[in-house]
N, C-alpha and C positions, 0 to 999 in steps of 0.2 A: 549313290551316296557311299561315302567312304564308311567302313565298319567303325571307325573311332566316332566319327559324327552321328552315325546311327545310335550307337551306344549311349552318347551323352543325351541324345534327344529322348531316347527311352528312359534313361535314369530320372530325367525331370518329369516325364510323363507317369511313369508307373512305379518308379523306385528301383532299389536293387533286388529285392526278393522276387520280382516278376520278369526278370530278363528272360528272353527267349535263349535256347540252348547255344544256338550260333553265337550270339553276343557274349555269353558268360564263357564260352570257349575262348574267345577273342580275347577277353579280358585276362584270360590265364596266360597268353603270350606277349600282350602289349603292357609295358610298364604304366604308360600314362592312363591307359584304361583301368588297370588293376588300382591304381591310386585313386581314380575317380569314383569305382565301385566301393572302395574303402571308405572314401570321405562320405559318400551317400549313406552307406550303412551306418557310420558314426552319426550323422545327423538324424537317421531315423531312429536309432537307439536312443539318442538324446531326446528327441520328441517324445518318446514313450515314457522317459524318465521323469519329464516334467508335466506331462500331461494331467496328473492328478493333483499337482501344487495348485494352491489358492492363494491369492494376494491377501494380506491383513485386510480386516474390513476398514481401519482407519486410512490405509493407503487407497482404497478403492474410493472412499468417500472424499479424500482430497482431489483425487484425480477427476472425478464427477464434478467437483466444485470449481474447477479451474474455468477461467474464461476461454472461450474458444476464438480463434482467430476468423476474421471475416473470409469468406471464400473469395477466390481470386477471380472468379467468373461470374 
């Protein structure tokens, strides 16, 4: 498996903070992988930023009261 493919697979599975040293080193010299790691870090940071947010009770009630579409199966 190519280092780029392995890096992308690992990013999806474990996130940017847990990359093995060899893949982190690869990202230092590969522009595409460096950008992929930066995007993954941004997504991770964004997830932490919104984790504590709660939807207003009125919105939650409106969504829960919406009709559901019938299941296709």
